[in-house]
C-alpha positions as CSV (number, residue, x, y, z in Angstrom):
1,M,0.0,0.0,0.0
2,S,1.4,3.4,-0.9
3,E,2.2,5.8,1.9
4,N,-0.3,8.6,2.6
5,K,0.4,12.3,3.0
6,Y,1.1,12.2,6.7
7,E,3.4,9.2,6.5
8,R,5.4,11.0,4.0
9,I,5.6,14.1,6.2
10,G,6.7,12.0,9.1
11,K,9.4,10.3,7.1
12,E,10.7,13.7,5.8
13,I,10.9,15.1,9.3
14,V,12.8,12.0,10.5
15,N,15.2,12.2,7.5
16,V,16.1,15.8,8.2
17,I,16.5,15.4,12.0
18,G,18.2,12.0,11.7
19,M,16.8,8.8,13.2
20,N,19.9,8.5,15.5
21,N,19.4,12.1,16.7
22,I,15.9,11.4,18.0
23,E,15.5,10.3,21.7
24,S,11.7,10.4,21.9
25,Y,8.7,12.3,20.6
26,T,5.2,13.3,21.7
27,H,2.8,16.0,20.7
28,C,0.4,18.6,22.1
29,A,-2.5,20.5,20.4
30,T,-0.5,21.9,17.6
31,R,3.2,20.8,17.8
32,L,5.2,17.7,17.3
33,R,7.7,17.7,20.2
34,I,10.9,15.8,19.6
35,S,13.7,15.3,22.2
36,V,16.9,15.3,20.3
37,K,20.5,14.6,21.1
38,D,22.1,17.4,19.0
39,R,20.0,20.4,18.2
40,E,22.8,21.8,15.9
41,M,22.5,18.9,13.5
42,I,19.0,20.0,12.4
43,D,18.4,22.3,9.3
44,D,15.5,24.5,10.3
45,E,14.9,25.7,6.8
46,A,14.7,22.1,5.5
47,I,12.1,21.3,8.1
48,E,10.1,24.3,7.3
49,R,10.0,23.4,3.6
50,I,8.2,20.2,4.5
51,D,4.5,20.2,3.6
52,E,2.1,21.4,6.4
53,V,5.0,22.6,8.6
54,K,4.2,26.1,9.9
55,G,7.3,26.8,11.9
56,V,9.9,25.4,14.3
57,F,11.5,26.4,17.6
58,Y,13.6,24.8,20.3
59,N,12.5,25.0,23.9
60,A,12.8,22.9,27.2
61,G,15.1,20.4,25.5
62,Q,12.7,19.7,22.7
63,Y,12.7,20.5,19.0
64,Q,9.1,21.6,18.4
65,I,7.6,21.5,14.9
66,I,4.3,23.5,14.5
67,L,1.9,21.5,12.3
68,G,-1.5,22.8,13.5
69,T,-4.6,21.3,15.1
70,G,-5.5,17.9,13.6
71,T,-2.5,17.6,11.4
72,V,-0.2,17.0,14.3
73,N,-2.3,14.1,15.5
74,K,-2.2,12.4,12.1
75,V,1.6,12.9,11.6
76,Y,2.2,11.6,15.1
77,A,0.0,8.6,14.4
78,A,1.9,7.9,11.2
79,L,5.2,8.1,13.1
80,R,3.9,5.6,15.6
81,G,2.8,3.2,12.9
82,K,-0.8,4.0,13.5
83,Q,-0.7,2.5,17.0
84,P,-3.6,3.6,19.3
85,D,-2.9,6.6,21.4
86,P,-5.3,6.2,24.3
87,I,-6.0,9.2,26.6
88,D,-5.0,7.2,29.7
89,E,-1.4,7.0,28.4
90,Q,-1.1,10.8,28.0
91,P,0.0,11.7,31.6
92,N,2.8,9.1,31.4
93,K,4.0,10.3,28.1
94,E,3.9,13.9,29.2
95,A,5.8,13.0,32.4
96,S,8.5,11.2,30.5
97,S,8.9,14.1,28.0
98,S,9.3,16.6,30.9
99,R,11.9,14.8,32.9
100,K,14.5,17.1,31.6
101,E,12.5,20.1,32.9
102,K,13.3,21.0,36.5
103,G,12.2,23.4,39.2
104,I,9.4,25.8,38.5
105,R,9.1,24.9,34.8
106,R,8.4,21.3,35.7
107,A,5.9,22.3,38.4
108,V,4.0,24.5,36.0
109,R,3.8,21.8,33.4
110,T,2.4,19.4,36.1
111,L,-0.2,22.0,37.0
112,A,-1.2,22.2,33.4
113,D,-1.5,18.4,33.1
114,I,-3.9,18.4,36.1
115,F,-6.1,21.4,35.1
116,I,-6.3,21.0,31.3
117,P,-8.7,18.0,31.4
118,I,-11.1,20.2,33.5
119,I,-11.1,23.2,31.2
120,P,-14.0,21.9,28.9
121,I,-16.3,21.4,31.9
122,I,-15.6,24.9,33.3
123,A,-16.0,26.5,29.9
124,A,-19.3,24.7,29.3
125,T,-20.5,25.8,32.8
126,G,-19.5,29.4,32.0
127,L,-21.6,29.3,28.8
128,F,-24.6,28.0,30.8
129,L,-24.1,30.8,33.3
130,G,-24.0,33.3,30.5
131,L,-27.1,32.0,28.9
132,K,-28.9,32.0,32.2
133,G,-27.9,35.6,32.7
134,V,-29.4,36.5,29.4
135,L,-32.6,34.5,29.5
136,F,-33.4,35.4,33.1
137,S,-32.5,39.1,32.8
138,D,-35.1,41.8,33.3
139,A,-34.4,43.2,29.8
140,F,-35.0,39.8,28.0
141,L,-38.0,38.9,30.2
142,G,-39.4,42.3,29.6
143,L,-39.7,41.6,25.9
144,M,-42.2,38.9,26.7
145,D,-44.0,41.0,29.4
146,M,-42.5,38.8,32.2
147,S,-40.5,39.3,35.3
148,P,-38.1,37.0,37.2
149,N,-41.0,36.1,39.6
150,D,-42.8,34.6,36.6
151,I,-40.1,31.9,36.1
152,P,-41.3,28.5,37.5
153,E,-39.3,27.3,40.5
154,N,-38.8,23.9,38.8
155,L,-37.2,25.6,35.8
156,K,-34.9,27.6,38.2
157,T,-33.9,24.4,39.9
158,L,-33.1,22.5,36.7
159,T,-31.1,25.5,35.5
160,S,-29.1,25.5,38.7
161,V,-28.2,21.9,38.1
162,L,-26.5,23.0,34.8
163,T,-24.8,26.0,36.3
164,D,-23.8,24.9,39.8
165,T,-22.8,21.3,39.6
166,A,-19.2,21.7,38.2
167,F,-18.2,24.2,40.8
168,A,-20.0,22.4,43.7
169,F,-17.9,19.3,42.9
170,L,-14.8,21.0,41.6
171,P,-12.5,19.4,44.3
172,A,-13.6,15.9,43.1
173,L,-12.6,16.8,39.5
174,I,-9.3,18.1,40.7
175,C,-8.5,15.1,42.9
176,W,-9.5,12.8,40.1
177,S,-7.1,14.5,37.7
178,A,-4.3,14.7,40.2
179,F,-4.5,11.0,41.0
180,R,-4.5,10.3,37.3
181,N,-1.5,12.5,36.7
182,F,0.6,11.2,39.6
183,G,0.0,7.5,38.9
184,G,-2.8,6.8,41.4
185,M,-6.2,5.1,40.8
186,P,-8.4,8.0,39.5
187,V,-11.6,6.6,41.1
188,I,-10.0,6.8,44.6
189,G,-9.1,10.4,43.9
190,F,-12.7,11.2,42.8
191,V,-14.2,9.7,45.9
192,L,-11.6,11.5,48.1
193,G,-12.6,14.8,46.4
194,L,-16.3,14.0,47.0
195,M,-15.5,13.6,50.7
196,L,-14.2,17.2,50.8
197,V,-17.6,18.4,49.7
198,S,-19.8,15.9,51.4
199,P,-23.3,17.1,52.1
200,A,-22.8,15.8,55.7
201,L,-20.4,18.7,56.3
202,P,-21.5,22.4,56.7
203,N,-21.4,24.0,53.3
204,A,-18.5,26.4,53.0
205,Y,-20.5,29.1,51.2
206,A,-23.3,28.9,53.9
207,V,-20.7,29.2,56.7
208,A,-19.2,32.3,55.0
209,D,-22.7,33.9,54.9
210,V,-23.1,35.5,58.3
211,N,-26.9,35.7,57.8
212,S,-27.3,31.9,57.1
213,G,-26.8,30.8,60.7
214,V,-24.7,27.8,59.6
215,E,-21.7,27.1,61.9
216,P,-18.6,25.0,61.2
217,L,-18.1,21.7,63.1
218,M,-15.5,22.0,65.8
219,A,-13.1,19.1,65.9
220,F,-11.3,18.6,69.3
221,G,-12.9,21.9,70.3
222,F,-10.6,24.2,68.2
223,I,-10.4,22.9,64.6
224,P,-13.2,24.3,62.4
225,V,-14.4,21.7,59.8
226,V,-16.5,22.7,56.8
227,G,-17.0,21.4,53.3
228,Y,-14.4,22.6,50.9
229,Q,-16.6,23.7,48.0
230,G,-14.5,25.5,45.4
231,K,-11.2,25.1,47.3
232,V,-8.7,24.4,44.6
233,L,-5.5,24.3,46.6
234,T,-6.9,21.9,49.2
235,A,-8.1,19.5,46.5
236,L,-4.8,19.8,44.6
237,V,-2.6,19.0,47.7
238,V,-4.9,16.2,48.9
239,G,-4.8,14.7,45.4
240,F,-1.1,14.9,45.2
241,L,-0.4,13.4,48.7
242,G,-3.2,10.8,48.2
243,A,-1.7,9.5,44.9
244,K,1.8,9.3,46.4
245,L,0.5,7.5,49.5
246,E,-1.4,5.0,47.3
247,K,1.8,4.2,45.3
248,K,3.8,3.6,48.4
249,L,1.1,1.4,50.0
250,R,0.8,-0.7,46.8
251,A,4.6,-1.3,46.8
252,I,4.4,-2.9,50.3
253,M,0.9,-4.3,50.5
254,P,0.5,-8.1,49.9
255,N,-1.3,-8.8,46.7
256,A,-4.2,-10.6,48.4
257,L,-4.9,-7.5,50.5
258,D,-4.1,-4.8,48.0
259,L,-7.6,-4.6,46.3
260,I,-9.4,-3.6,49.5
261,F,-6.9,-2.3,52.1
262,T,-4.9,0.1,49.9
263,P,-8.0,2.2,49.0
264,F,-9.2,1.8,52.7
265,F,-6.0,3.3,54.2
266,V,-5.7,6.0,51.5
267,L,-9.3,7.2,51.9
268,L,-9.1,7.1,55.7
269,T,-5.7,8.8,56.0
270,M,-6.3,11.5,53.5
271,M,-9.9,12.2,54.7
272,I,-8.5,12.9,58.2
273,T,-5.5,14.8,56.9
274,G,-7.5,16.8,54.3
275,L,-10.4,17.9,56.6
276,L,-8.5,18.5,59.8
277,I,-5.0,19.7,58.7
278,I,-4.6,20.6,55.0
279,G,-8.0,22.2,54.5
280,P,-7.9,24.6,57.5
281,L,-4.3,25.7,56.7
282,L,-4.7,26.2,53.0
283,H,-8.0,28.0,53.4
284,F,-6.1,31.1,54.5
285,V,-3.5,30.7,51.8
286,E,-6.2,30.5,49.1
287,S,-8.1,33.4,50.5
288,G,-5.0,35.5,50.5
289,L,-4.1,34.6,46.9
290,V,-7.6,35.6,45.7
291,T,-7.3,38.9,47.6
292,V,-3.8,39.7,46.2
293,I,-4.8,38.9,42.6
294,T,-8.1,40.8,42.9
295,K,-6.3,43.9,44.4
296,L,-3.7,43.8,41.5
297,I,-6.4,43.6,38.8
298,S,-8.3,46.5,40.4
299,A,-5.2,48.7,40.9
300,P,-5.7,52.4,40.0
301,L,-5.3,53.6,36.5
302,G,-5.3,50.1,35.1
303,I,-1.7,49.4,36.3
304,G,-2.6,45.8,37.2
305,G,-4.1,45.2,33.8
306,L,-1.1,46.8,32.1
307,L,1.2,44.5,34.0
308,I,-0.7,41.3,33.4
309,G,-1.1,42.2,29.7
310,F,2.6,42.7,29.5
311,L,3.6,39.6,31.4
312,Y,1.3,37.1,29.8
313,P,2.9,37.0,26.3
314,L,6.3,36.4,28.1
315,A,4.7,33.6,30.1
316,V,3.5,32.0,26.8
317,M,7.0,32.2,25.3
318,T,8.5,30.4,28.3
319,G,5.6,27.9,28.9
320,M,4.7,29.5,32.2
321,H,1.2,30.5,31.1
322,H,-0.2,27.2,32.4
323,L,0.2,28.6,35.9
324,F,-2.6,31.1,35.1
325,I,-5.1,28.2,34.7
326,A,-4.8,27.3,38.4
327,I,-5.2,31.0,39.4
328,E,-8.2,31.4,37.2
329,T,-9.9,28.3,38.6
330,T,-9.4,29.6,42.1
331,L,-10.9,33.0,41.2
332,L,-13.9,31.4,39.5
333,S,-14.6,29.1,42.4
334,N,-14.3,31.8,45.0
335,T,-15.8,34.8,43.3
336,G,-17.8,33.5,40.3
337,F,-15.8,35.6,37.9
338,N,-12.5,35.5,36.1
339,P,-11.1,38.9,35.4
340,L,-7.6,37.4,34.8
341,I,-8.5,35.7,31.5
342,T,-10.0,39.0,30.3
343,L,-6.6,40.7,30.6
344,C,-4.7,37.8,29.3
345,A,-7.0,37.5,26.3
346,M,-5.6,40.7,24.7
347,Y,-2.4,38.7,23.9
348,G,-4.4,36.6,21.4
349,F,-5.8,39.6,19.6
350,A,-2.5,41.4,19.6
351,N,-0.6,38.4,18.4
352,A,-3.1,37.8,15.5
353,G,-3.0,41.4,14.5
354,V,0.8,41.5,14.4
355,C,0.9,38.2,12.5
356,L,-1.6,39.5,9.9
357,G,0.3,42.8,9.5
358,I,3.4,40.9,8.6
359,T,1.6,38.5,6.3
360,L,-0.2,41.3,4.3
361,K,3.0,43.2,3.6
362,A,5.5,40.3,3.2
363,K,6.8,39.5,-0.2
364,K,8.2,36.2,0.8
365,K,5.7,33.6,-0.4
366,T,6.3,31.1,2.4
367,V,5.6,33.8,5.0
368,K,2.4,34.8,3.3
369,V,1.2,31.1,3.3
370,T,2.4,30.4,6.8
371,G,1.3,33.8,8.2
372,M,-2.3,33.5,6.9
373,S,-2.7,30.0,8.3
374,A,-1.1,31.1,11.6
375,T,-3.4,34.1,11.9
376,L,-6.5,31.9,11.4
377,T,-5.1,29.4,13.9
378,Q,-4.5,32.2,16.5
379,L,-8.0,33.6,16.0
380,L,-9.3,30.1,16.9
381,G,-7.2,30.1,20.1
382,V,-3.9,28.4,19.3
383,S,-1.0,30.9,19.4
384,E,2.2,29.0,18.9
385,P,2.2,29.0,15.0
386,A,1.8,32.8,14.9
387,L,4.1,33.6,17.9
388,F,7.0,31.3,17.0
389,G,6.5,30.8,13.3
390,V,6.0,34.5,12.3
391,V,6.1,37.2,15.0
392,M,9.3,36.2,16.8
393,R,11.1,34.5,13.9
394,Y,12.7,37.4,11.9
395,S,12.9,40.4,14.2
396,M,12.2,41.6,17.7
397,K,10.2,44.6,16.6
398,P,6.9,42.7,15.9
399,L,7.2,41.1,19.4
400,Y,7.5,44.6,21.0
401,V,4.4,45.8,19.2
402,M,2.5,42.7,20.2
403,I,3.4,43.0,23.9
404,A,2.7,46.7,23.9
405,C,-0.8,46.2,22.4
406,S,-1.5,43.4,24.8
407,A,-0.5,45.5,27.8
408,V,-2.6,48.6,26.7
409,G,-5.6,46.4,26.0
410,G,-5.3,44.8,29.4
411,A,-5.1,48.2,31.1
412,I,-8.2,49.5,29.4
413,L,-10.3,46.4,30.3
414,S,-9.0,46.7,33.9
415,I,-10.0,50.3,34.2
416,L,-13.5,49.4,32.8
417,N,-13.8,46.5,35.2
418,I,-14.6,43.9,32.5
419,K,-14.5,40.3,33.7
420,A,-15.4,36.9,32.3
421,N,-17.5,34.2,34.0
422,S,-15.6,31.2,32.7
423,Y,-12.3,30.3,30.9
424,G,-11.2,28.0,28.1
425,L,-12.6,30.1,25.3
426,A,-10.0,32.2,23.4
427,V,-10.0,35.1,20.8
428,V,-13.0,34.9,18.5
429,L,-14.9,32.5,20.9
430,S,-14.0,34.5,24.0
431,P,-17.0,37.0,23.8
432,L,-19.2,34.0,24.8
433,M,-17.8,34.4,28.3
434,Y,-19.4,37.9,28.6
435,I,-22.9,37.3,27.3
436,Y,-24.2,37.3,30.9
437,E,-24.3,41.1,30.7
438,W,-24.7,43.2,27.6
439,N,-22.4,46.0,28.8
440,Q,-19.6,43.6,29.6
441,L,-20.0,41.9,26.1
442,A,-20.1,45.2,24.2
443,V,-17.1,46.8,25.9
444,Y,-15.0,43.6,25.6
445,V,-15.7,43.2,21.9
446,V,-14.9,46.8,21.1
447,V,-11.6,46.7,23.1
448,S,-10.6,43.4,21.5
449,I,-11.2,44.7,18.0
450,L,-9.3,47.9,18.7
451,T,-6.4,45.9,20.1
452,F,-6.3,43.7,17.0
453,A,-6.5,46.7,14.7
454,A,-3.8,48.6,16.5
455,A,-1.4,45.7,16.4
456,L,-2.1,45.1,12.7
457,I,-1.7,48.8,11.6
458,I,1.4,49.6,13.7
459,T,3.1,46.4,12.5
460,Y,2.2,47.0,8.9
461,L,3.5,50.6,9.0
462,F,6.5,50.3,11.3
463,A,7.5,46.8,12.3
464,V,7.5,44.4,9.3
465,P,11.0,42.7,9.3
466,K,13.2,43.3,6.3
467,A,13.8,39.5,5.9
468,V,10.1,38.9,4.9
469,M,10.4,41.6,2.2
470,E,12.8,39.5,0.2
471,M,11.4,37.2,-2.5
472,D,11.7,33.4,-1.9
473,Q,14.8,31.6,-3.2
474,D,14.1,28.9,-5.7
475,H,14.4,25.5,-3.9
476,S,13.5,23.4,-6.9
477,K,17.0,22.3,-7.5
478,S,17.6,21.3,-3.9
479,R,14.3,19.4,-3.9
480,A,15.3,17.6,-7.2
481,S,18.7,16.7,-5.7
């Protein structure tokens, strides 16, 4: 059987890099990530001439080839010989590919591995909240000569099931993902997370409401015990410690007792530790973190938004942006809103604008093709092709324009107090996180468009690299040889 397109691409990549130069490979949403022995042996231009390749860069000990959503999966499957790539294998592959990473970079990647599987659920919940805000608003109901009092109670209850469940059981989702990532049995993590929000415990939100009359349980007369609804750090630490404890117990537990007694001791130990020690301690840490981030975002004159809009592109370049997911989850679970993603989102619009500005003015054919594809990919929420394949590749000027536009856009949104009610939706889809209130939606859309337009115009007029203004060299001879 003749090889298909993706098998050919995979073979060409291996031929250029060298089979003996490849230690291992994996992939993410858009990139084929290859651990290589000698980066200097690789001809970047030869890789970029391969069909479907949108750019390359080297980071964290990996040679990363940007192929785009969908394409990367097919090329990766071709390289593996079409072997199945089950989702349960992903954490182990990610862990093995990140062993070279140390310190904070490795910690951030681990956080990403835990929170990324949860993003679709939080994003969907945010959409439900937004739709609820629209459909139950006085303005919308007024069009039908109705008021909120006219909505049936059973409809309100069913709507609450859609909008409240994910956040009510968020610790269970985090513990499940943590156990899965750290090599434990995910169902033990899930049950452990459910224990943290058991209905037998006083609800944390009710205890926080001074008018509810609900009091915490007092263990040993001085330790307050409540449910840990929405407590991200508590669930994260309990999940981590629980998975590690399970692995140690399985190593010493006789096989005949392992099935029952390992889960027994893990659940018992971590329930006591989580509710009586970890939970009370981390409650103050998490509350302090929310306060600090909220104060920064609401700083006078948009200084906080300016700083976050400036730092987020740099975080993406270094892979540190995954840390923001944990902070956003904490903000959402504690306040119901996510102003952080609002400020970070301006990076996507600025990056797309800069990339399109370079693409429109470039004379280099490969840049025009790559740039247009990268711009569309960025508008759909994946930034690496535009950032590494176009914006940063030829000159630093486009990068400066992008960071400046991202920072100014963040400052404006901070001054206007715009905030999302979800996360996980980027660039053209991100306005869906603001449909809960028309003013929020309108202001966000206007600022986003202005950020995109400013980045495009400034780049087109002042920051297009000279290298892209040169015509392509003819590679036909090299291909023929």
